[in-house]
C-alpha positions in Angstrom: 7.4 16.8 18.0 7.2 14.6 21.0 3.8 14.8 22.8 3.7 15.9 26.4 2.0 13.8 29.1 -1.0 15.1 30.9 0.0 16.6 34.4 -1.3 13.6 36.3 1.1 11.2 34.4 4.1 13.5 34.1 7.4 12.0 35.5 11.0 13.1 35.3 13.9 10.7 34.6 17.4 11.3 35.8 20.7 9.4 36.0 22.8 9.7 39.2 25.8 8.1 40.8 25.8 7.1 44.4 28.5 5.0 46.1 30.2 4.5 42.8 27.1 3.0 41.3 24.9 4.5 38.6 21.2 4.8 39.4 18.2 5.6 37.2 15.7 7.8 39.1 12.1 8.5 38.5 10.2 11.3 40.3 6.9 13.1 39.9 7.1 16.2 37.8 3.9 17.6 39.3 2.0 17.1 42.5 -0.8 15.4 40.6 1.6 12.8 39.3 2.7 11.4 42.7 -0.1 8.8 42.8 0.9 7.7 39.4 4.5 7.3 40.5 3.5 5.2 43.5 1.3 3.0 41.3 4.4 2.1 39.3 5.8 0.1 42.2 2.6 -1.9 42.4 2.7 -2.6 38.7 6.3 -3.8 38.9 5.3 -6.3 41.6 2.5 -7.7 39.5 4.7 -7.7 36.4 7.3 -10.0 38.1 4.5 -12.6 38.7 3.1 -12.2 35.2 6.4 -12.5 33.3 7.7 -15.3 35.5 10.7 -17.1 34.2 10.2 -15.7 30.6 12.0 -12.4 31.4 13.5 -10.5 34.3 11.5 -7.5 35.5 13.7 -4.6 36.6 12.0 -3.2 39.8 12.8 0.0 41.7 12.7 1.1 45.3 10.4 4.0 46.4 12.3 6.4 48.6 12.0 10.1 49.3 9.3 10.5 46.7 11.5 8.9 44.0 11.9 5.5 42.5 15.5 4.3 42.3 16.6 1.6 39.8 19.9 0.0 39.1 21.4 1.4 35.9 21.8 -1.4 33.4 23.8 -0.9 30.2 22.6 -3.8 28.1 21.5 -3.1 24.5 17.7 -2.9 23.9 15.9 -5.0 21.4 15.4 -1.8 19.4 19.2 -1.3 19.3 19.7 -4.8 18.1 17.3 -4.1 15.2 19.2 -0.9 14.4 22.4 -2.9 14.3 20.9 -5.6 12.1 19.6 -3.0 9.6 23.0 -1.3 9.4 25.1 -4.5 9.2 22.8 -6.7 7.2 20.4 -4.6 5.2 18.9 -7.6 3.5 17.2 -8.8 6.7 16.0 -5.4 7.8 15.6 -6.5 11.4 12.8 -9.0 10.6 14.4 -12.0 12.4 14.6 -9.9 15.7 11.1 -8.6 15.2 9.8 -12.2 14.9 11.7 -13.0 18.2 10.0 -10.1 19.8 6.6 -11.2 18.5 7.2 -14.8 19.7 8.2 -13.5 23.1 4.9 -11.4 23.5 2.8 -14.3 22.0 4.1 -16.8 24.5 3.2 -14.8 27.6 0.1 -16.0 29.6 -3.0 -15.3 27.5 -6.6 -16.4 26.9 -9.4 -16.0 24.4 -11.8 -13.4 25.7 -13.8 -10.2 25.0 -11.6 -7.5 26.6 -14.4 -5.7 28.4 -12.2 -3.5 30.6 -9.9 -2.6 27.7 -13.0 -1.5 25.8 -14.2 0.6 28.7 -10.8 2.1 29.6 -10.1 3.4 26.1 -13.7 4.3 25.1 -13.8 1.7 22.2 -17.2 0.7 20.6 -18.4 -2.6 22.0 -19.4 -3.5 18.3 -15.6 -3.8 17.5 -15.3 -7.0 19.6 -18.3 -9.1 18.6 -16.3 -12.3 19.3 -13.4 -13.2 21.6 -9.8 -12.3 20.6 -6.5 -13.6 22.0 -5.5 -11.4 24.9 -2.6 -11.3 27.4 -4.0 -11.8 30.9 -2.1 -8.6 32.0 -1.6 -5.5 30.0 2.0 -4.3 29.6 1.2 -2.1 26.6 4.6 -0.4 26.8 6.5 -3.6 26.4 8.0 -2.3 23.2 11.5 -3.1 21.8 13.1 0.1 23.4 11.9 -1.1 26.8 13.5 -4.6 26.6 17.2 -5.0 27.4 19.0 -8.1 26.2 22.0 -10.0 27.7 22.7 -13.2 25.8 19.4 -15.2 26.2 18.0 -13.2 29.0 15.5 -10.4 28.4 15.0 -7.6 31.0 11.8 -5.6 31.0 11.9 -2.0 32.1 9.4 0.9 32.3 6.1 -0.4 33.6 4.3 2.9 33.9 1.8 2.0 31.2 0.7 -1.4 32.5 -2.9 -2.3 32.9 -4.2 -5.0 35.3 -6.7 -6.5 32.8 -6.6 -8.4 29.5 -5.3 -6.6 26.5 -5.4 -7.9 22.9 -2.0 -9.3 21.9 -2.4 -7.8 18.5 -2.5 -4.3 20.0 0.7 -4.9 22.1 2.6 -6.2 19.1 1.3 -3.4 16.9 2.6 -0.9 19.4 6.0 -2.6 19.5 6.3 -2.4 15.7 4.8 1.1 15.4 7.3 2.3 18.0 10.1 1.1 15.8 8.6 2.9 12.8 8.6 6.2 14.8 11.9 5.8 16.6 13.8 4.6 13.5 12.1 6.8 10.9 15.2 8.5 9.6 17.1 5.2 9.4 14.1 3.7 7.6 14.1 6.5 5.0 17.8 6.3 4.4 17.6 2.6 3.6 14.6 2.6 1.2 15.3 0.6 -2.0 13.8 -1.9 -4.4 14.8 -4.6 -1.9 13.3 -2.7 1.0 10.3 -0.6 -0.1 8.1 1.4 2.2 4.6 2.7 2.1 3.2 6.0 3.4 1.4 5.6 6.7 0.6 9.2 7.8 1.6 12.8 7.5 2.3 15.4 4.8 5.4 17.0 3.2 8.6 16.4 5.1 6.6 15.2 8.1 5.5 12.0 6.4 5.9 8.7 8.2 6.8 5.6 6.2 6.3 2.0 7.1 8.6 -0.7 5.8 6.5 -3.1 3.7 8.1 -6.2 5.2 7.1 -5.0 8.7 3.6 -3.9 7.5 2.9 -7.4 6.2 3.3 -8.7 9.8 0.7 -6.2 11.0 -1.6 -6.9 8.1 -1.6 -10.6 9.0 -3.0 -10.0 12.5 -6.5 -10.9 13.5 -7.4 -7.2 14.3 -7.4 -4.9 11.2 -4.7 -2.3 11.2 -7.2 0.6 11.0 -8.6 -0.5 14.3 -5.2 -0.9 15.9 -4.3 2.6 14.7 -7.5 3.9 16.3 -6.7 2.1 19.6 -3.3 3.8 19.7 -4.9 7.2 19.1 -7.3 6.6 22.0 -4.4 5.7 24.3 -2.5 8.8 23.2 -5.6 10.9 23.8 -5.9 9.4 27.3 -2.3 9.9 28.3 -1.0 12.9 26.5 -1.8 16.5 25.7 -2.8 16.0 22.2 -2.3 18.1 19.1 -4.4 17.6 16.0 -4.4 13.8 15.3 -2.4 12.7 12.2 -4.5 11.5 9.3 -4.0 7.9 8.3 -2.9 7.8 4.7 -2.4 4.0 4.2 -3.7 2.8 0.9 -5.4 -0.6 0.2 -3.4 -2.3 -1.2 -0.3 -0.5 0.2 1.6 1.6 -2.3 5.2 0.5 -2.9 7.7 3.3 -2.6 11.3 2.6 -3.6 12.9 6.0 -3.0 12.2 9.1 -1.0 13.4 12.6 -1.9 13.1 15.6 0.4 10.2 17.9 -0.4 11.1 21.6 -0.7 9.8 23.6 2.3 7.5 25.8 0.1 5.7 22.6 -1.2 5.7 20.7 2.1 3.5 23.4 3.8 0.3 21.5 3.2 -3.4 22.4 3.7 -3.5 19.9 6.6 -1.3 22.3 8.6 -3.4 25.5 7.9 -5.3 26.4 11.1 -8.0 28.5 9.3 -10.7 26.4 7.7 -10.6 26.5 3.9 -14.2 27.7 3.8 -13.2 30.9 5.5 -10.4 31.5 3.0 -12.9 31.0 0.2 -15.3 33.5 1.9 -12.5 36.0 2.1 -11.7 35.8 -1.6 -15.4 35.9 -2.5 -15.7 39.1 -0.4 -12.7 40.7 -2.1 -14.1 39.9 -5.5 -17.5 41.5 -4.7 -15.8 44.6 -3.3 -13.5 44.8 -6.4 -16.5 44.6 -8.8 -18.6 47.2 -6.9 -15.7 49.7 -6.8 -15.0 49.3 -10.5 -18.5 49.0 -11.8 -17.8 51.7 -14.4 -15.6 49.2 -16.2 -18.6 47.2 -17.1 -21.0 50.1 -18.1 -20.3 49.8 -21.9 
């Protein structure tokens, strides 16, 4: 289930045609979100300076409480990875993922302790005892589905979640790869084999999320441990979205290799993790029933 944004961040997206030209339109879905909408224009302006000649930033025009963008029909980096998986299953998108990582890594950066990142997301200061490599600017939603490609030119869209302070590069890259895992989960499951094993990341029953091992190796090689990166993502989700119960991380160390996935019957997939009543109350209930049963049939034990 897709999480819903908090009211102050809630925008609507529509496609319209004016003067024979397609437009992509953003507007505030609530009154509380109008400030957030206006702030997007400011973030796009700063993004143009930050990305420089490394990519083209798609900017909009604020008019009548809406932001209007040119509708661009180039494929996304995510779509190129999908095509690569379907056409050449041996590569499994790795070469394009490395291009994405190289792109992010070559943006303006510095070694620092990301103080404002720590404060913004409520992270313990003890997690950054030494400086880490950070982008000077925080486009944390610069994920493969928000990058369009036309030949050698990359176009960056969707700057809603952009922060004006240093963000660890590892976190931005992790978000990019994790977004692929979530968006392409059904495709990933359909391609599992001995050549392309996966490992269980999170979830239970038929709601399990699997991570391709070849992609996980990239994340595991990063300076910041994956458990911390997962936690940073949860903190961001908590800040921006109306959260349901957080998903329990089930990644093993070392990661388990899974070579095939079979659907789990519904009656098995209903797991304890989805029961809203705490287990102790269920145990109390059965204990109470047992006591009542014994007291009402005490004659059975009189011999």
